[in-house]
Steps between C-alpha positions, in 0.01 A plus 500: 500500500169680455288621789243220452781243473630628834157453656480149354840427655388634838188280489707195404727565799193514726390159374830332592554653845520225760408523867783667693599733213539792744793410726335173600159665529245586232219284372477374144288738293136391482345423161226762550769764560685396185173514304452857627854592390412369153185720501713803590740413218207483257371836625845645425502338155161641403575847637259490795801556727716764337796510740776237510444270796733268685367172637633364828426198721381555855621285791154350558453364147340801336607747234553875508535741209669837536578805292599860543265769385648830617417611767361161606653161568218265404449137597230237479518172689289196423378372837308196379129430463484770234609782733757755386641757740613821328714781634632823352741684729621848416879490519566854377277722711354399838205738455363291212245247621588131485239263355405145596229264384403135518349384173382173347614487138771594254246719319448697822877516543532661156238761593676569831838534323339740250362714783842518666659578162266798453586632846871460430464686169323788677778510763768514227310769305482719810879476536553623143295819543 
């Protein structure tokens, strides 16, 4: 199964989740959240997002995408009404600053991911010296 096929499968699974999917809790995933997951998939397909992402449901009917970008664990959660909450937490070195942002589009998400990717590359380059 290719990477994009895996994302398609994850999105299909989001579509069929029923209320109570999380141990009797967990809302069905909202259509706007699924539409955002499709946008993220398209951004991966066209190379705007260069790191493999994983798409997960959230208990309140939203969607979250995650990926590791050493030294960061990166996530973006669709909150609804076009709001996306982003977080990059340094898991390798506490002295490296964590980053958070609330943005309004997948295009902005791609720019934010790119910024974090550049910081991660600098961190890795410093370790090689």
